[in-house]
Biotite code that builds the C-alpha atoms (Angstrom):
import biotite.structure as struc

atoms = struc.array([
    struc.Atom([-118.806, -31.142, 65.397], chain_id="A", res_id=1, res_name="ILE", atom_name="CA", element="C"),
    struc.Atom([-119.574, -34.104, 67.713], chain_id="A", res_id=2, res_name="ASP", atom_name="CA", element="C"),
    struc.Atom([-123.247, -33.194, 68.072], chain_id="A", res_id=3, res_name="SER", atom_name="CA", element="C"),
    struc.Atom([-124.254, -36.249, 70.115], chain_id="A", res_id=4, res_name="ASN", atom_name="CA", element="C"),
    struc.Atom([-121.176, -35.937, 72.392], chain_id="A", res_id=5, res_name="THR", atom_name="CA", element="C"),
    struc.Atom([-120.171, -39.594, 72.087], chain_id="A", res_id=6, res_name="ASP", atom_name="CA", element="C"),
    struc.Atom([-116.523, -38.710, 71.477], chain_id="A", res_id=7, res_name="GLY", atom_name="CA", element="C"),
    struc.Atom([-116.730, -39.728, 67.808], chain_id="A", res_id=8, res_name="LEU", atom_name="CA", element="C"),
    struc.Atom([-117.642, -37.967, 64.574], chain_id="A", res_id=9, res_name="VAL", atom_name="CA", element="C"),
    struc.Atom([-119.855, -39.942, 62.205], chain_id="A", res_id=10, res_name="ASP", atom_name="CA", element="C"),
    struc.Atom([-120.466, -39.118, 58.545], chain_id="A", res_id=11, res_name="PHE", atom_name="CA", element="C"),
    struc.Atom([-123.573, -37.006, 59.149], chain_id="A", res_id=12, res_name="MET", atom_name="CA", element="C"),
    struc.Atom([-121.823, -34.946, 61.839], chain_id="A", res_id=13, res_name="GLU", atom_name="CA", element="C"),
    struc.Atom([-118.872, -34.498, 59.469], chain_id="A", res_id=14, res_name="PHE", atom_name="CA", element="C"),
    struc.Atom([-121.166, -33.300, 56.688], chain_id="A", res_id=15, res_name="VAL", atom_name="CA", element="C"),
    struc.Atom([-123.037, -30.945, 59.005], chain_id="A", res_id=16, res_name="ALA", atom_name="CA", element="C"),
    struc.Atom([-119.762, -29.371, 60.100], chain_id="A", res_id=17, res_name="ALA", atom_name="CA", element="C"),
    struc.Atom([-118.324, -28.958, 56.609], chain_id="A", res_id=18, res_name="THR", atom_name="CA", element="C"),
    struc.Atom([-121.277, -27.979, 54.442], chain_id="A", res_id=19, res_name="LEU", atom_name="CA", element="C"),
    struc.Atom([-123.627, -25.051, 54.116], chain_id="A", res_id=20, res_name="HIS", atom_name="CA", element="C"),
    struc.Atom([-127.235, -26.141, 53.438], chain_id="A", res_id=21, res_name="PRO", atom_name="CA", element="C"),
    struc.Atom([-127.492, -24.099, 50.237], chain_id="A", res_id=22, res_name="HIS", atom_name="CA", element="C"),
    struc.Atom([-124.646, -26.140, 48.729], chain_id="A", res_id=23, res_name="GLN", atom_name="CA", element="C"),
    struc.Atom([-126.912, -29.184, 48.516], chain_id="A", res_id=24, res_name="LEU", atom_name="CA", element="C"),
    struc.Atom([-129.327, -27.286, 46.310], chain_id="A", res_id=25, res_name="GLN", atom_name="CA", element="C"),
    struc.Atom([-126.645, -25.868, 44.031], chain_id="A", res_id=26, res_name="GLU", atom_name="CA", element="C"),
    struc.Atom([-124.769, -29.066, 43.213], chain_id="A", res_id=27, res_name="HIS", atom_name="CA", element="C"),
    struc.Atom([-125.352, -32.548, 41.869], chain_id="A", res_id=28, res_name="ASP", atom_name="CA", element="C"),
    struc.Atom([-126.231, -34.544, 44.984], chain_id="A", res_id=29, res_name="SER", atom_name="CA", element="C"),
    struc.Atom([-124.637, -37.777, 43.743], chain_id="A", res_id=30, res_name="THR", atom_name="CA", element="C"),
    struc.Atom([-121.325, -36.075, 43.041], chain_id="A", res_id=31, res_name="LYS", atom_name="CA", element="C"),
    struc.Atom([-121.543, -34.220, 46.351], chain_id="A", res_id=32, res_name="TRP", atom_name="CA", element="C"),
    struc.Atom([-122.158, -37.497, 48.240], chain_id="A", res_id=33, res_name="GLU", atom_name="CA", element="C"),
    struc.Atom([-119.144, -39.141, 46.566], chain_id="A", res_id=34, res_name="GLN", atom_name="CA", element="C"),
    struc.Atom([-116.845, -36.231, 47.344], chain_id="A", res_id=35, res_name="ARG", atom_name="CA", element="C"),
    struc.Atom([-118.046, -35.966, 50.933], chain_id="A", res_id=36, res_name="SER", atom_name="CA", element="C"),
    struc.Atom([-117.587, -39.692, 51.486], chain_id="A", res_id=37, res_name="GLN", atom_name="CA", element="C"),
    struc.Atom([-114.071, -39.516, 50.005], chain_id="A", res_id=38, res_name="ALA", atom_name="CA", element="C"),
    struc.Atom([-113.175, -36.632, 52.334], chain_id="A", res_id=39, res_name="ALA", atom_name="CA", element="C"),
    struc.Atom([-114.644, -38.462, 55.335], chain_id="A", res_id=40, res_name="PHE", atom_name="CA", element="C"),
    struc.Atom([-112.688, -41.604, 54.442], chain_id="A", res_id=41, res_name="SER", atom_name="CA", element="C"),
    struc.Atom([-109.415, -39.668, 54.541], chain_id="A", res_id=42, res_name="LYS", atom_name="CA", element="C"),
    struc.Atom([-109.996, -39.069, 58.257], chain_id="A", res_id=43, res_name="PHE", atom_name="CA", element="C"),
    struc.Atom([-111.688, -42.408, 59.054], chain_id="A", res_id=44, res_name="ASP", atom_name="CA", element="C"),
    struc.Atom([-108.405, -44.314, 58.843], chain_id="A", res_id=45, res_name="VAL", atom_name="CA", element="C"),
    struc.Atom([-109.702, -47.643, 60.173], chain_id="A", res_id=46, res_name="ASP", atom_name="CA", element="C"),
    struc.Atom([-112.877, -47.504, 58.064], chain_id="A", res_id=47, res_name="GLY", atom_name="CA", element="C"),
    struc.Atom([-115.283, -48.094, 60.959], chain_id="A", res_id=48, res_name="ASP", atom_name="CA", element="C"),
    struc.Atom([-117.591, -45.232, 59.988], chain_id="A", res_id=49, res_name="GLY", atom_name="CA", element="C"),
    struc.Atom([-116.421, -42.914, 62.769], chain_id="A", res_id=50, res_name="PHE", atom_name="CA", element="C"),
    struc.Atom([-113.621, -40.378, 63.125], chain_id="A", res_id=51, res_name="ILE", atom_name="CA", element="C"),
    struc.Atom([-111.933, -40.695, 66.501], chain_id="A", res_id=52, res_name="THR", atom_name="CA", element="C"),
    struc.Atom([-109.817, -38.014, 68.185], chain_id="A", res_id=53, res_name="PRO", atom_name="CA", element="C"),
    struc.Atom([-106.766, -40.173, 67.445], chain_id="A", res_id=54, res_name="GLU", atom_name="CA", element="C"),
    struc.Atom([-107.599, -40.280, 63.734], chain_id="A", res_id=55, res_name="GLU", atom_name="CA", element="C"),
    struc.Atom([-107.877, -36.490, 63.685], chain_id="A", res_id=56, res_name="LEU", atom_name="CA", element="C"),
    struc.Atom([-104.370, -36.230, 65.142], chain_id="A", res_id=57, res_name="ARG", atom_name="CA", element="C"),
    struc.Atom([-102.838, -38.381, 62.392], chain_id="A", res_id=58, res_name="MET", atom_name="CA", element="C"),
])
C-alpha cells in the first residue's frame, strides 16, 4: 500500500490499494472521488493528507 516506502500512505496510494481499475469506468467519477476522499479522511485523522501507521491503529 505504501508504494514509495516513505512510511506514509497518501491519497493516491490509498486509492490504488482499494480500487480496481475497471471501477473508474463503471461509475460517475465525481461521485467516486467524493466517496474515496471521505473514506481517506476517516483514516487521515489529523488532516495532513497522509495516513500514518499510528492513524491506522486508531
